SELOPA-194613 format. One record per residue: x, z, y of N, C-alpha, C in turn. Coordinates in nm, 3 decimals. Each point is the difference from the previous one (the first is absolute). Layout:
! residues N
<roke <X Z Y> <X Z Y> <X Z Y>>
...
This chain:
! residues 243
<roke <0.097 -0.005 -0.113> <-0.111 0.003 0.106> <0.104 0.009 0.129>>
<roke <0.107 0.064 0.011> <0.065 0.019 0.105> <0.067 -0.139 0.058>>
<roke <0.030 -0.082 -0.107> <0.061 -0.129 0.028> <-0.104 -0.088 0.065>>
<roke <-0.117 0.026 -0.046> <-0.114 -0.090 0.049> <-0.028 0.036 0.150>>
<roke <0.001 0.134 0.019> <-0.009 0.060 0.149> <0.114 -0.042 0.093>>
<roke <0.124 -0.006 -0.053> <0.110 -0.048 0.089> <-0.020 -0.139 0.019>>
<roke <-0.042 -0.094 -0.092> <-0.023 -0.137 0.017> <-0.115 -0.031 0.104>>
<roke <-0.102 0.082 -0.004> <-0.114 -0.006 0.100> <0.055 0.042 0.131>>
<roke <0.077 0.110 0.010> <0.050 0.036 0.136> <0.089 -0.091 0.051>>
<roke <0.087 -0.080 -0.078> <0.079 -0.094 0.045> <-0.086 -0.123 0.068>>
<roke <-0.093 -0.043 -0.065> <-0.093 -0.107 0.043> <-0.068 0.037 0.133>>
<roke <-0.042 0.126 0.001> <-0.078 0.045 0.122> <0.095 0.033 0.103>>
<roke <0.128 0.024 -0.018> <0.088 0.024 0.104> <0.050 -0.115 0.078>>
<roke <-0.026 -0.119 -0.055> <0.055 -0.131 0.055> <-0.054 -0.004 0.139>>
<roke <0.079 -0.055 0.105> <-0.057 0.004 0.139> <-0.092 -0.122 0.016>>
<roke <-0.100 0.023 0.071> <-0.103 -0.092 0.031> <0.019 -0.066 0.138>>
<roke <0.030 -0.120 0.014> <0.031 -0.063 0.112> <-0.123 -0.045 0.079>>
<roke <-0.010 0.044 0.131> <-0.116 -0.049 0.071> <-0.009 -0.148 0.025>>
<roke <-0.125 -0.056 0.023> <-0.011 -0.142 0.005> <0.070 -0.053 0.126>>
<roke <0.066 -0.101 0.001> <0.077 -0.054 0.104> <-0.076 -0.036 0.114>>
<roke <0.032 0.041 0.122> <-0.087 -0.030 0.110> <0.010 -0.142 0.039>>
<roke <-0.111 -0.052 0.058> <0.016 -0.142 0.060> <0.061 -0.025 0.118>>
<roke <0.099 -0.092 -0.011> <0.096 -0.045 0.124> <-0.034 -0.119 0.053>>
<roke <-0.028 -0.010 0.118> <-0.027 -0.149 0.065> <0.125 -0.077 -0.016>>
<roke <0.118 0.065 0.029> <0.111 -0.072 0.021> <0.055 -0.057 -0.140>>
<roke <-0.026 0.081 -0.096> <0.054 -0.028 -0.128> <-0.108 -0.090 -0.093>>
<roke <-0.113 0.029 0.032> <-0.120 -0.061 -0.084> <-0.057 -0.127 0.061>>
<roke <0.015 -0.019 0.128> <-0.076 -0.099 0.070> <0.090 -0.092 0.085>>
<roke <0.101 0.043 0.043> <0.098 -0.071 0.082> <0.071 -0.117 -0.084>>
<roke <0.046 0.034 -0.121> <0.052 -0.118 -0.073> <-0.089 -0.100 -0.039>>
<roke <-0.122 0.004 -0.056> <-0.082 -0.110 -0.010> <-0.050 -0.074 0.110>>
<roke <-0.024 0.090 0.111> <-0.020 -0.077 0.119> <0.098 -0.088 0.066>>
<roke <0.122 0.049 -0.021> <0.110 -0.078 0.051> <0.023 -0.115 -0.093>>
<roke <-0.025 -0.004 -0.123> <-0.014 -0.115 -0.094> <-0.097 -0.104 0.046>>
<roke <-0.110 0.052 0.027> <-0.112 -0.093 0.034> <0.027 -0.067 0.136>>
<roke <0.061 0.075 0.092> <0.044 -0.060 0.124> <0.100 -0.103 -0.007>>
<roke <0.111 0.016 -0.090> <0.087 -0.096 -0.015> <-0.056 -0.127 -0.070>>
<roke <-0.080 0.038 -0.095> <-0.080 -0.129 -0.076> <-0.071 -0.088 0.098>>
<roke <-0.072 0.062 0.077> <-0.098 -0.047 0.103> <0.093 -0.072 0.098>>
<roke <0.114 0.042 0.034> <0.089 -0.070 0.115> <0.047 -0.126 -0.072>>
<roke <0.047 0.022 -0.096> <0.069 -0.117 -0.089> <-0.104 -0.121 -0.029>>
<roke <-0.139 0.041 -0.030> <-0.096 -0.085 -0.031> <-0.035 -0.067 0.131>>
<roke <-0.013 0.070 0.123> <-0.031 -0.061 0.124> <0.115 -0.099 0.039>>
<roke <0.133 0.049 -0.012> <0.113 -0.085 0.037> <-0.026 -0.141 -0.073>>
<roke <-0.022 0.009 -0.134> <-0.007 -0.120 -0.079> <-0.124 -0.090 0.040>>
<roke <-0.095 0.054 0.041> <-0.131 -0.070 0.040> <-0.009 0.007 0.154>>
<roke <0.105 0.011 0.074> <-0.023 -0.003 0.150> <-0.053 -0.119 0.037>>
<roke <0.033 -0.121 -0.058> <-0.041 -0.146 0.061> <-0.163 0.010 -0.018>>
<roke <-0.049 0.045 -0.126> <-0.153 0.011 -0.014> <-0.060 0.087 0.086>>
<roke <0.064 0.111 0.023> <-0.057 0.102 0.083> <-0.029 -0.033 0.152>>
<roke <0.124 -0.057 0.060> <-0.003 -0.033 0.110> <-0.087 -0.113 0.033>>
<roke <0.002 -0.092 -0.076> <-0.094 -0.118 0.011> <-0.151 0.035 0.005>>
<roke <-0.031 0.100 -0.082> <-0.126 0.051 -0.017> <-0.032 0.058 0.126>>
<roke <0.082 0.078 0.059> <-0.024 0.073 0.118> <-0.032 -0.106 0.124>>
<roke <0.095 -0.095 0.006> <-0.023 -0.113 0.097> <-0.124 -0.059 -0.007>>
<roke <-0.041 -0.029 -0.127> <-0.124 -0.067 -0.029> <-0.121 0.071 0.036>>
<roke <-0.007 0.131 -0.057> <-0.123 0.079 0.021> <-0.014 0.076 0.142>>
<roke <0.110 0.036 0.064> <-0.006 0.074 0.116> <0.035 -0.059 0.125>>
<roke <0.053 -0.127 -0.019> <0.069 -0.061 0.141> <-0.068 -0.136 -0.003>>
<roke <-0.136 -0.022 -0.027> <-0.054 -0.131 0.012> <-0.025 -0.025 0.150>>
<roke <0.021 -0.130 0.053> <-0.020 -0.019 0.127> <-0.158 0.017 0.057>>
<roke <-0.007 0.050 0.099> <-0.123 0.008 0.077> <-0.018 -0.120 0.101>>
<roke <-0.125 -0.017 0.024> <-0.020 -0.121 0.082> <0.081 -0.010 0.145>>
<roke <0.011 0.140 0.048> <0.084 0.033 0.112> <0.155 -0.062 -0.032>>
<roke <0.052 0.023 -0.111> <0.136 -0.029 -0.056> <0.023 -0.130 -0.030>>
<roke <-0.096 -0.080 -0.018> <0.016 -0.147 -0.043> <0.097 -0.077 0.090>>
<roke <0.101 -0.063 -0.040> <0.095 -0.082 0.088> <-0.091 -0.103 0.097>>
<roke <0.055 0.003 0.112> <-0.051 -0.095 0.095> <0.103 -0.116 0.000>>
<roke <-0.048 -0.120 -0.017> <0.069 -0.129 -0.007> <0.032 -0.037 0.131>>
<roke <0.121 -0.031 0.040> <0.032 -0.050 0.138> <-0.028 -0.149 -0.004>>
<roke <-0.110 -0.044 0.084> <-0.037 -0.135 0.009> <0.094 -0.090 0.077>>
<roke <0.091 0.049 0.052> <0.094 -0.070 0.089> <0.084 -0.096 -0.111>>
<roke <0.075 -0.088 0.042> <0.105 -0.087 -0.070> <0.077 0.096 -0.073>>
<roke <0.037 -0.012 -0.124> <0.099 0.078 -0.065> <0.139 -0.036 0.030>>
<roke <0.084 0.108 -0.002> <0.137 -0.012 0.036> <0.065 -0.103 -0.095>>
<roke <0.065 -0.106 0.047> <0.051 -0.107 -0.084> <0.105 0.047 -0.115>>
<roke <0.054 0.130 0.010> <0.075 0.068 -0.093> <-0.066 0.076 -0.088>>
<roke <-0.135 0.039 0.028> <-0.081 0.086 -0.085> <-0.029 -0.048 -0.135>>
<roke <0.013 0.077 -0.106> <-0.034 -0.035 -0.139> <-0.079 0.124 -0.056>>
<roke <-0.124 -0.013 0.012> <-0.093 0.120 -0.011> <-0.126 -0.018 -0.068>>
<roke <-0.044 0.100 -0.077> <-0.132 -0.012 -0.071> <-0.078 0.108 0.069>>
<roke <-0.132 -0.029 0.025> <-0.098 0.092 0.039> <-0.134 -0.013 -0.063>>
<roke <-0.063 0.109 -0.046> <-0.120 0.005 -0.064> <-0.081 0.111 0.069>>
<roke <-0.072 -0.021 0.115> <-0.072 0.085 0.083> <-0.088 0.097 -0.076>>
<roke <-0.087 -0.047 -0.085> <-0.089 0.070 -0.064> <0.038 0.118 -0.099>>
<roke <0.133 -0.002 -0.025> <0.068 0.124 -0.087> <0.117 0.053 0.089>>
<roke <0.016 -0.054 0.108> <0.103 0.067 0.098> <0.138 -0.039 -0.066>>
<roke <0.018 -0.106 -0.057> <0.132 -0.056 -0.046> <0.077 -0.069 0.107>>
<roke <0.118 0.025 0.010> <0.087 -0.075 0.099> <0.148 0.014 -0.044>>
<roke <0.059 -0.113 -0.028> <0.142 0.011 -0.053> <0.079 -0.108 0.030>>
<roke <0.138 0.008 0.012> <0.074 -0.129 -0.007> <0.004 -0.077 -0.128>>
<roke <0.016 -0.135 0.017> <0.029 -0.080 -0.131> <0.126 -0.037 -0.016>>
<roke <0.059 0.040 -0.108> <0.141 -0.052 -0.047> <-0.006 -0.139 -0.042>>
<roke <0.054 -0.093 0.067> <0.021 -0.140 -0.043> <0.135 -0.045 -0.055>>
<roke <0.087 0.093 0.017> <0.143 -0.034 -0.044> <0.043 0.009 -0.140>>
<roke <-0.091 0.053 -0.084> <0.028 0.019 -0.143> <-0.064 -0.118 -0.075>>
<roke <0.083 -0.087 -0.052> <-0.061 -0.115 -0.065> <-0.008 0.014 -0.147>>
<roke <0.039 0.108 -0.053> <0.014 0.016 -0.155> <-0.136 0.065 -0.041>>
<roke <-0.039 -0.029 -0.140> <-0.098 0.074 -0.063> <0.066 0.103 -0.075>>
<roke <0.124 0.026 0.008> <0.078 0.096 -0.088> <-0.066 0.138 0.040>>
<roke <-0.037 0.087 -0.090> <-0.061 0.132 0.018> <0.081 0.090 0.093>>
<roke <0.127 0.012 -0.040> <0.099 0.095 0.084> <0.012 -0.042 0.151>>
<roke <-0.009 -0.131 0.020> <0.020 -0.059 0.141> <-0.135 0.027 0.073>>
<roke <-0.099 -0.033 -0.070> <-0.130 0.032 0.070> <-0.032 0.148 0.044>>
<roke <0.042 0.089 -0.109> <-0.018 0.145 0.041> <0.096 0.041 0.118>>
<roke <0.104 -0.070 0.013> <0.090 0.048 0.113> <-0.053 -0.060 0.131>>
<roke <-0.068 -0.124 0.004> <-0.062 -0.044 0.103> <-0.126 0.087 0.043>>
<roke <-0.062 0.051 -0.092> <-0.128 0.066 0.027> <0.025 0.128 0.086>>
<roke <0.123 0.038 0.015> <0.040 0.125 0.074> <-0.025 -0.039 0.149>>
<roke <0.012 -0.125 0.045> <-0.019 -0.047 0.126> <-0.149 -0.043 0.038>>
<roke <-0.080 -0.011 -0.084> <-0.137 -0.034 0.034> <-0.069 -0.060 -0.127>>
<roke <-0.101 -0.093 0.026> <-0.047 -0.067 -0.104> <0.078 -0.129 0.000>>
<roke <-0.008 -0.071 -0.126> <0.110 -0.094 -0.041> <-0.078 -0.148 -0.026>>
<roke <0.044 -0.094 0.071> <-0.044 -0.131 -0.056> <0.073 -0.023 -0.132>>
<roke <-0.095 -0.055 -0.086> <0.061 0.009 -0.134> <0.072 -0.129 -0.043>>
<roke <0.125 0.011 -0.023> <0.095 -0.102 -0.046> <-0.023 -0.148 0.079>>
<roke <-0.023 -0.094 -0.074> <0.002 -0.140 0.048> <-0.158 -0.046 0.012>>
<roke <-0.082 0.094 0.004> <-0.136 -0.037 0.031> <-0.011 -0.055 0.145>>
<roke <-0.111 -0.068 0.040> <-0.028 -0.082 0.115> <0.012 0.123 0.125>>
<roke <0.026 -0.061 0.105> <0.008 0.062 0.124> <-0.128 -0.017 0.076>>
<roke <-0.057 0.084 0.106> <-0.110 -0.032 0.081> <0.001 -0.130 0.057>>
<roke <-0.096 -0.080 0.011> <0.019 -0.140 0.045> <-0.015 -0.107 -0.082>>
<roke <0.040 0.047 -0.131> <0.004 -0.107 -0.105> <-0.142 -0.006 -0.069>>
<roke <-0.015 -0.102 -0.067> <-0.134 -0.032 -0.074> <0.040 0.058 -0.156>>
<roke <0.021 0.130 -0.012> <0.041 0.055 -0.124> <-0.016 0.143 0.003>>
<roke <0.031 0.070 -0.107> <-0.013 0.142 -0.025> <0.108 0.084 0.047>>
<roke <-0.027 0.077 0.135> <0.096 0.086 0.050> <-0.031 0.146 -0.077>>
<roke <0.108 0.046 -0.067> <-0.018 0.132 -0.071> <0.077 0.107 0.075>>
<roke <-0.056 0.118 0.020> <0.067 0.096 0.054> <-0.033 0.139 -0.084>>
<roke <0.104 0.062 -0.034> <-0.013 0.121 -0.075> <0.052 0.123 0.079>>
<roke <-0.066 0.119 -0.043> <0.041 0.122 0.072> <-0.021 0.123 -0.092>>
<roke <0.042 0.101 0.048> <-0.012 0.139 -0.087> <-0.143 0.060 0.028>>
<roke <-0.044 0.042 -0.113> <-0.141 0.090 0.023> <0.054 0.160 -0.005>>
<roke <0.100 0.039 -0.047> <0.047 0.126 -0.021> <0.160 -0.015 -0.024>>
<roke <0.055 0.124 0.014> <0.146 0.019 -0.037> <0.051 0.138 -0.014>>
<roke <0.114 0.021 -0.062> <0.055 0.134 0.003> <0.024 0.051 0.130>>
<roke <-0.016 0.137 0.023> <0.017 0.062 0.131> <0.149 -0.014 0.056>>
<roke <0.093 0.006 -0.102> <0.145 0.004 0.042> <0.051 -0.157 0.000>>
<roke <-0.098 -0.114 -0.035> <0.063 -0.125 0.000> <0.018 -0.054 0.142>>
<roke <0.107 -0.077 0.012> <0.020 -0.063 0.160> <-0.103 -0.095 0.031>>
<roke <-0.009 -0.012 0.130> <-0.098 -0.094 0.055> <-0.117 0.061 0.068>>
<roke <-0.050 -0.069 0.100> <-0.117 0.057 0.070> <-0.133 -0.058 -0.031>>
<roke <0.003 -0.097 -0.096> <-0.124 -0.061 -0.034> <-0.059 0.018 -0.147>>
<roke <0.030 0.125 -0.042> <-0.037 0.035 -0.151> <-0.157 0.013 -0.019>>
<roke <-0.066 0.023 0.107> <-0.156 0.022 -0.012> <-0.068 -0.114 0.084>>
<roke <0.059 -0.115 0.031> <-0.044 -0.099 0.091> <-0.137 -0.070 -0.053>>
<roke <-0.003 -0.004 -0.128> <-0.113 -0.060 -0.070> <-0.097 0.105 -0.075>>
<roke <0.014 0.121 0.042> <-0.085 0.108 -0.069> <-0.140 -0.021 0.008>>
<roke <-0.039 -0.055 0.129> <-0.149 -0.036 0.011> <-0.036 -0.141 -0.008>>
<roke <0.083 -0.074 -0.077> <-0.036 -0.138 -0.009> <-0.123 -0.015 -0.078>>
<roke <-0.044 0.071 -0.097> <-0.115 -0.009 -0.084> <-0.122 0.041 0.078>>
<roke <0.003 0.035 0.118> <-0.114 0.023 0.101> <-0.029 -0.124 0.071>>
<roke <0.081 -0.091 -0.020> <-0.038 -0.130 0.068> <-0.117 -0.073 -0.056>>
<roke <-0.102 -0.064 0.063> <-0.109 -0.051 -0.033> <0.002 -0.155 0.021>>
<roke <-0.096 -0.058 -0.052> <-0.034 -0.150 -0.001> <-0.024 -0.023 0.163>>
<roke <0.070 -0.111 0.045> <-0.017 -0.056 0.135> <0.083 0.089 0.102>>
<roke <0.067 0.112 -0.048> <0.103 0.048 0.106> <0.107 -0.101 0.043>>
<roke <0.036 0.037 0.121> <0.108 -0.097 0.046> <0.129 0.067 -0.019>>
<roke <0.099 -0.089 -0.010> <0.143 0.035 -0.019> <0.086 -0.098 0.088>>
<roke <0.076 0.062 0.087> <0.080 -0.069 0.105> <0.145 -0.007 -0.055>>
<roke <0.050 -0.122 0.009> <0.154 -0.011 -0.033> <0.065 -0.082 0.119>>
<roke <0.105 0.080 0.062> <0.078 -0.059 0.108> <0.131 -0.060 -0.051>>
<roke <0.012 -0.144 0.009> <0.117 -0.058 -0.054> <0.036 -0.112 0.092>>
<roke <0.135 0.004 0.045> <0.057 -0.099 0.080> <-0.090 -0.024 0.114>>
<roke <-0.041 0.076 0.069> <-0.076 -0.011 0.132> <-0.148 -0.020 -0.010>>
<roke <-0.042 -0.018 -0.126> <-0.156 -0.052 -0.034> <-0.053 0.127 -0.060>>
<roke <-0.129 0.018 0.045> <-0.083 0.111 -0.071> <-0.092 -0.079 -0.099>>
<roke <0.019 0.031 -0.122> <-0.090 -0.049 -0.106> <-0.095 0.098 -0.033>>
<roke <-0.127 -0.051 -0.009> <-0.107 0.093 -0.036> <-0.063 -0.048 -0.124>>
<roke <-0.005 0.115 -0.096> <-0.073 -0.043 -0.124> <-0.125 0.079 -0.023>>
<roke <-0.095 -0.050 -0.094> <-0.112 0.090 -0.028> <-0.006 0.026 -0.145>>
<roke <-0.026 0.131 -0.034> <0.011 0.038 -0.145> <-0.120 -0.064 -0.080>>
<roke <0.040 -0.067 -0.094> <-0.072 -0.094 -0.090> <-0.010 0.056 -0.144>>
<roke <0.082 0.072 -0.046> <0.011 0.040 -0.143> <0.082 0.141 -0.012>>
<roke <-0.048 0.090 -0.080> <0.066 0.121 -0.031> <0.007 0.020 -0.159>>
<roke <0.109 -0.006 -0.055> <0.027 0.024 -0.137> <0.096 0.121 -0.037>>
<roke <-0.034 0.036 -0.127> <0.085 0.090 -0.068> <0.069 -0.068 -0.127>>
<roke <0.127 -0.008 -0.017> <0.041 -0.090 -0.085> <0.104 0.059 -0.076>>
<roke <0.065 -0.035 -0.130> <0.100 0.060 -0.073> <0.129 -0.058 0.076>>
<roke <0.100 0.075 -0.020> <0.131 -0.038 0.065> <0.050 -0.145 -0.055>>
<roke <-0.048 -0.018 -0.115> <0.044 -0.130 -0.060> <-0.091 -0.128 0.045>>
<roke <-0.101 0.022 0.075> <-0.077 -0.106 0.048> <0.065 -0.056 0.122>>
<roke <0.084 -0.098 -0.012> <0.076 -0.062 0.113> <-0.068 -0.109 0.066>>
<roke <-0.115 -0.032 -0.054> <-0.086 -0.118 0.056> <-0.007 0.026 0.152>>
<roke <-0.025 0.116 0.027> <-0.034 0.028 0.139> <0.112 -0.013 0.102>>
<roke <0.115 -0.038 -0.045> <0.110 -0.037 0.100> <0.027 -0.151 -0.020>>
<roke <-0.054 -0.065 -0.066> <0.015 -0.156 -0.037> <-0.028 -0.076 0.132>>
<roke <0.063 -0.113 0.025> <-0.044 -0.095 0.127> <-0.137 -0.033 -0.009>>
<roke <-0.039 -0.017 0.106> <-0.155 -0.042 0.031> <0.021 -0.128 0.082>>
<roke <-0.119 -0.059 0.033> <-0.013 -0.128 0.057> <-0.061 0.029 0.151>>
<roke <-0.023 0.126 0.027> <-0.050 0.037 0.144> <0.073 0.107 0.060>>
<roke <-0.018 0.034 0.126> <0.070 0.118 0.056> <-0.045 0.134 -0.046>>
<roke <0.061 0.073 -0.090> <-0.057 0.119 -0.042> <0.096 0.120 0.003>>
<roke <-0.051 0.113 0.027> <0.073 0.112 0.021> <-0.031 0.101 -0.120>>
<roke <0.105 0.044 -0.074> <-0.027 0.092 -0.128> <0.089 0.107 0.024>>
<roke <-0.064 0.127 0.003> <0.067 0.121 0.012> <-0.013 0.083 -0.138>>
<roke <0.118 0.051 -0.016> <0.001 0.082 -0.165> <0.056 0.133 0.040>>
<roke <-0.049 0.090 -0.088> <0.065 0.140 0.004> <-0.055 0.068 -0.135>>
<roke <0.058 0.096 -0.025> <-0.024 0.071 -0.132> <-0.125 0.076 0.011>>
<roke <-0.074 0.018 -0.115> <-0.119 0.088 0.013> <-0.024 0.039 -0.150>>
<roke <-0.058 0.124 -0.018> <-0.050 0.088 0.083> <0.098 0.056 0.100>>
<roke <-0.027 0.059 0.108> <0.103 0.051 0.092> <0.066 0.106 -0.074>>
<roke <0.130 -0.008 0.023> <0.097 0.096 -0.068> <0.040 -0.031 -0.131>>
<roke <-0.041 -0.116 -0.046> <0.055 -0.056 -0.126> <0.030 -0.158 0.007>>
<roke <0.057 -0.053 -0.104> <0.026 -0.145 -0.005> <-0.069 -0.060 -0.114>>
<roke <-0.107 0.057 -0.039> <-0.060 -0.051 -0.124> <-0.052 -0.150 0.021>>
<roke <-0.063 -0.007 0.122> <-0.051 -0.148 0.009> <0.018 -0.057 0.146>>
<roke <-0.050 -0.104 0.042> <0.025 -0.051 0.131> <-0.130 -0.041 0.070>>
<roke <0.005 0.064 0.117> <-0.119 -0.039 0.095> <0.045 -0.129 0.076>>
<roke <-0.088 -0.094 -0.007> <0.023 -0.133 0.070> <-0.116 -0.027 0.095>>
<roke <0.037 -0.021 0.119> <-0.082 -0.031 0.119> <0.037 -0.148 0.020>>
<roke <-0.109 -0.092 0.017> <0.026 -0.140 0.026> <-0.093 -0.029 0.115>>
<roke <0.061 -0.083 0.102> <-0.067 -0.019 0.126> <0.042 -0.149 0.032>>
<roke <-0.107 -0.059 0.057> <0.012 -0.143 0.038> <0.034 0.003 0.155>>
<roke <0.085 -0.107 0.030> <0.025 -0.019 0.145> <-0.129 -0.044 0.077>>
<roke <-0.014 0.064 0.102> <-0.104 -0.062 0.113> <0.043 -0.033 0.129>>
<roke <0.132 0.045 0.036> <0.047 -0.031 0.120> <0.158 -0.007 0.005>>
<roke <0.064 -0.086 0.040> <-0.052 -0.138 0.042> <-0.089 -0.079 -0.111>>
<roke <-0.062 -0.096 0.042> <-0.085 -0.071 -0.098> <0.092 -0.034 -0.124>>
<roke <-0.043 0.036 -0.121> <0.057 -0.039 -0.124> <0.035 -0.131 -0.027>>
<roke <-0.080 -0.099 0.070> <0.048 -0.132 -0.018> <0.123 -0.040 0.071>>
<roke <0.044 0.091 0.102> <0.125 -0.037 0.056> <0.119 0.051 -0.073>>
<roke <-0.010 0.072 -0.116> <0.100 0.049 -0.073> <0.094 -0.112 -0.050>>
<roke <0.139 0.030 -0.007> <0.103 -0.102 -0.033> <-0.016 -0.012 -0.164>>
<roke <-0.011 -0.130 -0.041> <0.006 -0.017 -0.149> <0.131 0.046 -0.050>>
<roke <-0.001 0.048 -0.127> <0.146 0.041 -0.054> <0.052 -0.111 -0.078>>
<roke <0.129 -0.043 0.033> <0.075 -0.103 -0.064> <0.024 0.040 -0.155>>
<roke <0.000 -0.093 -0.080> <0.018 0.033 -0.141> <0.143 0.064 -0.023>>
<roke <-0.015 0.114 -0.070> <0.139 0.081 -0.019> <0.031 0.099 0.106>>
<roke <-0.087 -0.021 0.112> <0.039 0.094 0.100> <-0.042 0.165 -0.016>>
<roke <-0.120 0.015 -0.061> <-0.046 0.116 -0.052> <0.012 0.009 -0.167>>
<roke <0.074 0.084 -0.047> <0.028 0.002 -0.139> <-0.082 0.091 -0.094>>
<roke <-0.062 -0.037 -0.095> <-0.093 0.077 -0.068> <0.054 0.127 -0.039>>
<roke <-0.053 0.108 -0.014> <0.027 0.136 -0.042> <0.028 -0.004 -0.146>>
<roke <0.122 0.030 -0.040> <0.046 0.000 -0.145> <0.019 0.124 -0.070>>
<roke <0.000 0.106 0.078> <0.022 0.133 -0.058> <-0.126 0.020 -0.109>>
<roke <0.035 0.118 -0.062> <-0.109 0.026 -0.123> <-0.094 0.111 0.065>>
<roke <0.028 0.074 0.117> <-0.091 0.088 0.047> <-0.003 0.008 0.160>>
<roke <-0.095 0.050 0.062> <0.016 0.009 0.142> <0.077 0.135 0.026>>
<roke <0.057 -0.004 0.119> <0.089 0.102 0.046> <-0.089 0.143 -0.003>>
<roke <0.077 0.094 -0.033> <-0.073 0.143 -0.033> <0.057 0.113 0.096>>
<roke <-0.058 0.111 -0.034> <0.048 0.121 0.084> <-0.028 -0.013 0.149>>
<roke <-0.106 -0.074 0.028> <-0.040 -0.006 0.128> <-0.149 0.012 0.005>>
């Protein structure tokens, strides 16, 4: 019996530790810090989409903000695109004649870009201009969001292009969303046409938004016919992306 009592006493004599007290610093700070780091990395990786969505949802132009087109004669040196209905105004880069993606992306830092060897305004053919709809916050260039609101353009909206001292006025005739591999939208035409291209949905490069507009001024009949071989067909497999 004595041995059993001793064993029982030894068991009952073990110290009982009180339940550990809750500590905000030890119990909550580490997981909260982990969530904050995870959220920061996620936001950094998706900054292009987040900023584009902010631009799209919270900075839509009001009637008072819509660009006013100067009706005076354009500066002979001006190379400019304007869409008053969505408050778009940007210089057009005409000095990049390549369809090569890396070169187009460099040119897009300076504005919207006349695409490769497509026709120029005043010719009876397809003038193609590409621009960014979104871009990474840290990416160079001031025109990463120039076409963010391009999908708000509507049928019959006017588009103005200043080129070599002449103001060309176009009226929107067609609005398309196509796959990047649909290169038919940049092929030559037989009439003066303006084609604007950007990536869509905003913040992605999944598809391409295409705005096509017919020239209404000067009279399209006065457009210069394009000589054979002057405008080369687009031969790349896909349209420029990341814009």
